[in-house]
C-alpha positions as CSV (number, residue, x, y, z in Angstrom):
1,M,22.0,24.8,52.5
2,K,22.1,24.5,56.3
3,R,21.1,20.8,55.9
4,W,23.9,20.1,53.5
5,V,26.5,21.7,55.8
6,T,25.2,19.7,58.7
7,N,25.3,16.5,56.7
8,L,28.8,17.2,55.5
9,A,30.1,17.8,59.0
10,L,28.4,14.6,60.2
11,V,29.7,12.4,57.4
12,L,33.3,13.7,57.8
13,L,33.3,13.4,61.5
14,L,32.1,9.8,61.3
15,A,34.6,9.0,58.6
16,G,37.4,10.6,60.5
17,A,36.5,8.7,63.6
18,A,36.6,5.4,61.6
19,G,39.8,6.5,60.0
20,C,41.5,6.9,63.4
21,G,41.5,3.2,63.9
22,T,41.7,2.0,60.3
23,L,44.0,3.0,57.5
24,G,43.5,2.1,53.8
25,T,45.0,-1.1,52.5
26,D,46.2,0.7,49.3
27,P,49.4,2.6,50.1
28,R,48.3,5.3,47.7
29,D,45.1,5.8,49.7
30,P,46.1,5.8,53.4
31,F,43.0,7.9,54.4
32,E,40.5,5.6,52.7
33,S,37.9,5.7,55.5
34,W,37.9,9.5,55.5
35,N,37.8,9.6,51.7
36,R,34.9,7.3,51.5
37,G,32.9,9.6,53.8
38,A,33.6,12.5,51.5
39,Y,32.8,10.4,48.5
40,E,29.4,9.5,50.0
41,F,28.7,13.2,50.6
42,N,29.6,14.0,47.0
43,E,27.3,11.3,45.8
44,G,24.4,12.6,47.9
45,L,25.0,16.2,46.6
46,D,25.0,14.9,43.1
47,R,21.9,12.8,43.5
48,D,19.9,15.5,45.3
49,L,21.1,18.6,43.4
50,L,23.5,18.4,40.5
51,K,22.0,15.5,38.6
52,P,18.4,16.8,38.7
53,V,19.5,20.3,37.6
54,A,21.6,18.8,34.9
55,T,18.8,16.5,33.7
56,A,16.4,19.5,33.5
57,Y,19.1,21.5,31.7
58,K,19.5,18.8,29.1
59,E,15.8,18.4,28.6
60,V,14.9,22.1,28.4
61,V,17.9,23.7,26.6
62,P,18.2,22.9,22.9
63,G,21.2,20.8,21.8
64,P,22.8,23.6,19.7
65,V,22.6,26.0,22.7
66,R,24.3,23.4,24.9
67,T,27.0,23.1,22.4
68,W,27.6,26.8,22.3
69,V,27.8,26.9,26.1
70,R,30.3,24.0,26.1
71,N,32.4,25.6,23.4
72,F,32.4,29.0,25.1
73,F,33.9,27.7,28.3
74,S,36.2,25.3,26.5
75,N,37.6,28.3,24.6
76,L,38.3,30.2,27.7
77,G,40.2,27.2,29.1
78,D,42.6,27.2,26.1
79,L,44.4,30.2,27.6
80,W,45.4,28.4,30.7
81,I,46.1,25.2,28.9
82,G,48.5,27.0,26.7
83,A,50.3,28.5,29.7
84,N,50.7,25.1,31.2
85,N,52.0,23.6,27.9
86,L,54.6,26.4,27.9
87,L,55.6,25.7,31.5
88,Q,56.0,22.1,30.6
89,G,58.4,22.9,27.9
90,K,56.1,22.4,24.9
91,P,56.0,25.8,23.2
92,G,54.6,24.4,20.0
93,E,51.5,23.1,21.7
94,A,51.2,26.3,23.6
95,V,51.1,28.3,20.3
96,V,48.4,25.9,19.1
97,D,46.3,26.5,22.2
98,W,46.6,30.3,21.9
99,A,45.9,30.1,18.2
100,R,42.8,28.1,19.0
101,F,41.6,30.8,21.4
102,A,42.3,33.6,18.8
103,F,40.5,31.9,16.0
104,N,37.5,30.7,18.1
105,T,37.1,34.1,19.8
106,T,37.1,35.9,16.5
107,F,35.8,33.7,13.7
108,G,33.9,31.5,16.2
109,L,31.9,34.4,17.6
110,L,33.4,34.6,21.2
111,G,34.1,30.9,21.2
112,I,30.6,29.5,20.8
113,N,31.7,27.8,17.5
114,D,34.8,25.6,17.5
115,V,36.3,26.6,14.2
116,A,39.8,25.9,15.3
117,T,39.2,22.1,15.4
118,E,37.8,22.3,11.9
119,M,41.0,24.1,10.9
120,G,43.0,21.1,12.3
121,L,44.2,22.8,15.5
122,E,44.2,20.0,18.2
123,K,42.5,20.6,21.5
124,H,44.8,19.8,24.5
125,D,44.1,18.9,28.1
126,E,46.6,20.4,30.6
127,D,46.4,21.9,34.1
128,F,48.9,22.9,36.8
129,G,48.8,19.5,38.5
130,Q,50.1,18.0,35.3
131,T,52.7,20.7,35.1
132,L,53.9,19.9,38.6
133,G,54.1,16.2,37.6
134,R,56.2,17.1,34.5
135,W,58.5,19.0,36.8
136,G,59.1,15.8,38.9
137,M,56.7,16.3,41.8
138,E,55.3,13.0,43.1
139,D,51.6,12.2,43.4
140,G,51.5,12.1,47.1
141,N,48.4,10.6,48.8
142,Y,45.0,10.2,47.2
143,H,42.3,12.4,48.6
144,V,38.6,12.9,48.0
145,W,37.6,16.4,48.9
146,P,33.9,17.5,49.5
147,I,32.6,19.1,46.3
148,F,36.0,19.0,44.5
149,G,36.2,15.3,44.4
150,S,39.3,13.1,43.6
151,R,42.7,14.7,43.9
152,T,46.2,13.6,44.7
153,S,48.2,15.8,47.1
154,R,50.0,17.2,44.0
155,D,46.8,17.9,42.2
156,T,45.3,19.5,45.2
157,L,48.0,22.1,45.1
158,G,47.6,22.3,41.3
159,T,43.8,23.0,41.7
160,V,44.6,26.0,43.9
161,V,46.8,27.5,41.1
162,D,44.3,26.5,38.4
163,W,41.7,28.6,40.3
164,F,43.8,31.7,39.6
165,G,44.5,30.6,36.0
166,D,40.8,30.4,35.3
167,P,39.7,33.5,33.3
168,V,36.3,33.3,35.1
169,T,38.0,34.1,38.4
170,Y,38.7,37.7,37.1
171,V,35.1,38.6,36.2
172,D,34.5,41.8,38.3
173,K,30.9,41.2,39.3
174,G,30.5,38.4,41.9
175,A,27.0,37.5,40.8
176,V,28.2,37.1,37.1
177,R,31.3,35.2,38.1
178,W,29.5,32.6,40.3
179,S,26.7,32.3,37.7
180,A,29.3,31.5,35.1
181,R,30.8,28.8,37.3
182,G,27.4,27.4,38.0
183,V,26.4,27.2,34.3
184,R,29.8,25.6,33.5
185,L,29.3,23.0,36.2
186,V,25.7,22.1,35.1
187,S,26.8,21.9,31.4
188,N,29.6,19.5,32.3
189,R,27.3,17.4,34.5
190,A,24.7,17.2,31.7
191,D,27.4,15.9,29.3
192,L,28.1,13.1,31.8
193,L,24.6,11.8,32.5
194,D,25.0,8.7,30.3
195,A,28.5,8.0,31.6
196,S,27.4,8.0,35.3
197,R,24.6,5.5,34.4
198,I,27.0,3.1,32.7
199,L,29.5,3.3,35.6
200,E,26.8,2.8,38.1
201,E,25.7,-0.4,36.4
202,A,29.2,-1.8,35.8
203,A,31.3,-1.1,38.8
204,L,31.0,-3.3,41.9
205,D,32.8,-0.8,44.1
206,K,32.5,2.6,42.5
207,Y,34.9,4.2,45.0
208,V,37.8,1.8,44.2
209,F,37.0,1.8,40.5
210,Q,37.1,5.6,40.3
211,R,40.1,5.9,42.5
212,D,42.2,3.6,40.3
213,A,40.8,5.1,37.1
214,Y,41.7,8.6,38.4
215,L,45.3,7.7,39.3
216,Q,45.8,5.9,36.0
217,R,44.2,8.8,34.0
218,R,46.4,11.4,35.7
219,R,49.5,9.4,35.1
220,S,48.6,9.1,31.5
221,L,47.9,12.8,31.1
222,I,51.2,13.8,32.7
223,Y,53.1,11.8,30.1
224,D,50.8,12.7,27.2
225,G,49.4,9.2,26.9
226,N,52.7,7.4,27.1
227,P,53.5,6.8,30.8
228,P,56.4,4.6,31.9
229,R,55.2,1.4,33.5
230,A,55.8,1.5,37.3
231,A,56.8,-1.8,39.0
232,R,53.5,-2.1,40.8
233,E,51.6,-1.8,37.5
234,A,52.9,-5.1,36.1
235,P,50.1,-6.9,34.3
236,L,47.9,-8.8,36.7
237,A,47.1,-11.4,34.1
238,E,50.7,-12.8,34.2
239,A,50.5,-13.3,38.0
240,E,47.0,-14.8,38.1
241,S,46.6,-18.6,38.0
242,E,43.0,-18.4,37.0
243,P,42.5,-18.6,33.3
244,S,39.3,-16.6,33.4
245,V,41.1,-13.5,34.8
246,S,43.8,-13.8,32.1
247,A,41.0,-13.9,29.5
248,V,39.4,-10.7,30.8
249,A,42.8,-9.0,30.8
250,R,43.3,-10.0,27.2
251,S,39.8,-8.8,26.2
252,S,40.6,-5.3,27.5
253,A,43.8,-4.9,25.5
254,D,42.4,-2.4,23.0
255,V,41.2,-0.2,25.9
256,E,44.6,-0.3,27.5
257,R,46.1,1.4,24.4
258,S,44.8,4.7,25.7
259,V,44.1,4.2,29.4
260,E,45.2,1.2,31.4
261,V,42.5,-0.8,33.2
262,P,43.0,-0.1,37.0
263,P,44.2,-3.2,38.8
264,S,41.4,-3.3,41.3
265,A,38.9,-3.0,38.5
266,S,40.3,-6.0,36.8
267,A,40.2,-8.0,40.1
268,Q,36.5,-7.2,40.5
269,T,35.5,-8.2,37.0
270,P,33.2,-11.3,37.1
271,A,35.2,-14.4,36.5
272,A,32.8,-16.4,34.3
273,P,32.0,-16.4,31.5
274,A,35.2,-14.7,30.5
275,A,33.8,-13.0,27.3
276,A,30.7,-11.5,28.8
277,P,32.4,-8.7,30.9
278,Q,34.2,-7.2,27.9
279,P,31.6,-4.7,26.8
280,A,30.6,-3.6,30.3
281,A,34.2,-3.3,31.4
282,T,35.1,-1.2,28.4
283,E,32.1,1.1,28.7
284,A,32.6,1.5,32.4
285,L,36.3,2.4,32.0
286,E,35.4,4.9,29.3
287,A,32.6,6.3,31.5
288,A,35.0,6.7,34.4
289,V,37.5,8.5,32.2
290,R,34.8,10.9,31.0
291,L,33.6,11.6,34.6
292,L,37.2,12.2,35.7
293,E,37.8,14.7,33.0
294,A,35.1,17.0,34.5
295,P,36.7,20.0,36.3
296,A,34.4,19.6,39.3
297,A,33.5,16.5,41.3
298,V,30.7,14.6,39.9
299,A,29.7,11.4,41.8
300,P,27.7,8.9,39.7
301,T,24.3,7.9,41.0
302,S,21.8,5.2,40.3
303,G,19.2,5.5,37.7
304,G,21.3,7.1,34.9
């Protein structure tokens, strides 16, 4: 632990020193030098601790048990998801969330079985950062926090409130509370092992790819999958003179129906041959989305 604290301090001091003389070129990410330092720390933490533990968890714990663990924590989350839907002016979806919790807690044996989905009650994905976005609060700057990972200024504030909206926070015994948080983190990381491998193999600059994917994803979530197109998000393919870039943009059209391809990711896609990058780009985007849906920071590492 002492070594990790020392490494964190060193990385952030070096990144901060570099950031004093250099600001990020992306206006959404003015502290890019600092953020990259935190990102490298998170990658190291994942490589040396989270990923090995998650790999062992996946190998040792039977699949049905892992599903029960995943469902249990997902069921607890429906309480706070419902509260956020209500705050966002969506009472119908809030009722669905709370009905899911009621059915899964009772008929699903404390939530380990997701009977609500089988009954046709849709699972939602809401948090207080999205609620603030629905209320009109702007994103603010992009940040990468040690351990917590990618956040905008708005989502950083939302994360603090989410902490108090998490039922696990109110478990009386500290040992049980932190054990529950640890099990949930390992469970989520185990679910993302394949996604991190795909992203590692496909992204030329993982930091830029994940930053852009995160910002696009959060924008999509705030507007429930139908965000208005900002001026700076005009399709790059129309402005590019190279036909190969246009071909790559067209090949990603079906992916963009749910999540837009980040502009920097499109710019980094290999130019030739045009058809070859399609599967890798699609898988990488989907992997980034899955990684970004995790409640805690998970930096992808090499080796899968």
